[in-house]
C-alpha positions as CSV (number, residue, x, y, z in Angstrom):
1,M,-28.0,-19.6,26.3
2,P,-25.8,-22.3,27.8
3,K,-25.1,-25.2,25.5
4,P,-26.0,-28.8,26.5
5,V,-22.6,-31.1,27.1
6,S,-25.0,-34.0,28.4
7,A,-28.1,-33.8,29.3
8,A,-27.5,-33.8,32.8
9,I,-24.4,-30.7,32.1
10,W,-24.2,-27.2,30.7
11,V,-21.2,-25.2,29.7
12,V,-21.3,-21.6,30.9
13,P,-19.3,-19.2,29.2
14,V,-17.8,-16.2,31.7
15,V,-16.0,-13.6,30.6
16,L,-14.3,-11.9,33.8
17,V,-12.6,-8.5,33.1
18,V,-9.6,-7.1,35.8
19,I,-8.6,-3.6,35.3
20,G,-7.8,-4.1,31.4
21,W,-7.4,-8.2,31.7
22,Y,-10.0,-10.6,29.8
23,S,-10.1,-14.4,29.9
24,M,-12.8,-16.8,28.6
25,Y,-13.8,-18.9,31.5
26,Y,-16.4,-21.6,31.7
27,V,-18.3,-23.3,34.7
28,Y,-19.7,-26.5,34.1
29,Y,-23.0,-26.5,35.9
30,S,-24.8,-30.0,36.5
31,T,-28.4,-29.9,36.5
32,T,-28.4,-32.4,39.4
33,L,-25.1,-31.6,41.4
34,G,-25.0,-28.0,40.6
35,V,-21.5,-26.3,40.0
36,I,-19.5,-29.2,39.7
37,A,-16.2,-26.8,38.4
38,V,-15.5,-23.3,38.6
39,T,-12.1,-21.6,36.7
40,M,-9.5,-19.1,38.9
41,A,-10.6,-15.3,39.3
42,M,-6.9,-12.8,38.6
43,V,-6.1,-10.4,41.3
44,T,-3.9,-7.7,40.6
45,A,-2.3,-5.8,43.3
46,R,1.1,-3.0,43.5
47,V,3.5,-3.2,46.4
48,D,7.2,-1.8,46.5
49,A,9.0,-4.0,44.3
50,E,11.9,-4.6,46.7
51,R,9.4,-5.3,49.5
52,K,8.0,-7.7,47.1
53,R,11.3,-10.0,46.3
54,E,11.8,-9.7,50.6
55,A,8.8,-11.4,50.8
56,E,8.6,-13.9,48.2
57,M,12.1,-15.0,49.8
58,V,10.1,-15.2,53.2
59,L,7.1,-17.3,51.1
60,K,9.5,-19.3,48.8
61,R,11.1,-20.7,52.3
62,H,8.0,-22.0,53.3
63,G,7.5,-23.6,49.9
64,L,4.5,-21.0,49.1
65,T,4.1,-18.1,46.5
66,Y,1.8,-15.1,46.7
67,S,-1.1,-16.8,44.9
68,D,-1.2,-19.4,47.9
69,V,-1.2,-17.0,50.5
70,I,-3.5,-14.4,48.5
71,R,-6.2,-17.5,48.0
72,D,-5.7,-18.3,51.4
73,L,-6.4,-14.9,52.6
74,T,-9.4,-14.9,50.4
75,N,-10.8,-18.4,51.4
76,Y,-10.3,-16.9,55.2
77,L,-12.2,-14.0,54.5
78,A,-15.2,-15.1,52.2
79,D,-15.8,-17.9,55.4
80,T,-14.8,-16.1,58.7
81,G,-16.7,-13.2,57.4
82,E,-13.6,-11.3,59.5
83,L,-10.2,-9.7,58.3
84,P,-7.5,-12.0,59.8
85,E,-6.0,-11.0,63.6
86,F,-2.6,-9.2,62.2
87,E,-4.5,-7.2,59.8
88,R,-7.0,-5.9,62.9
89,I,-4.0,-5.3,65.3
90,T,-2.7,-3.1,62.9
91,L,-6.2,-1.2,61.8
92,D,-6.3,-0.4,65.6
93,L,-2.6,1.0,65.6
94,V,-3.6,2.9,63.1
95,R,-6.9,3.8,64.2
96,R,-5.0,5.2,67.7
97,R,-2.4,6.9,66.5
98,E,-5.0,8.8,63.8
99,M,-6.9,9.7,67.6
100,E,-3.9,11.0,69.5
101,R,-2.6,12.6,66.3
102,K,-6.3,14.6,66.9
103,L,-6.2,15.0,70.1
104,A,-3.0,16.0,70.3
105,I,-4.1,19.0,68.1
106,I,-7.0,19.5,70.2
107,E,-5.0,19.7,73.0
108,M,-2.5,22.9,71.7
109,F,-6.2,24.5,70.4
110,A,-7.1,24.2,73.9
111,N,-4.1,25.5,75.6
112,A,-3.7,28.3,73.0
113,E,-2.9,31.4,74.1
114,L,-6.0,33.8,73.2
115,P,-5.7,37.6,72.6
116,A,-6.2,39.7,75.1
117,V,-9.5,41.8,74.6
118,E,-10.6,45.3,75.7
119,G,-13.9,46.6,76.6
120,D,-17.3,44.7,74.7
121,W,-16.2,44.2,71.1
122,S,-18.2,41.3,68.8
123,D,-16.7,38.2,67.5
124,E,-15.8,39.6,64.4
125,E,-13.9,42.7,65.9
126,I,-11.8,40.7,68.2
127,V,-11.1,38.5,64.5
128,E,-10.3,41.8,63.0
129,Q,-8.3,42.4,65.5
130,E,-6.0,39.1,65.3
131,R,-5.7,39.6,61.7
132,L,-4.8,43.0,62.2
133,R,-2.0,42.0,64.7
134,K,-1.0,39.3,62.5
135,A,-0.2,41.6,59.8
136,G,1.8,44.1,61.9
137,E,-1.5,47.0,61.5
138,P,-2.1,49.1,64.1
139,W,-5.7,48.8,65.0
């Protein structure tokens, strides 16, 4: 149960667990104003060390930190419910390349030369004929 700080403000302890890290935070709740103060949560990500150094130099030139950019991105996602334009373009490019790769595989199989079939053979016999041909065995 929250502890009353005064008649109108309650302090609610909140424990956040993020990939092995934990911290105790307090949310200040006013019965008339609602939540009046919330502490921050931690986000952890793995990135290439060299790329991180390069990115930090860019951020430093603009007077920003990783925390600033992540906070802005989080706010953007929460406010708009959409990915930023640069991320949508990247995802579209990845999807297009994957589709092109799959179409190339389909085309390769569609243009593949099928083995010659003699007589009225079943599918199983045709498969066995091809297996034997690949193995170098007479059929």
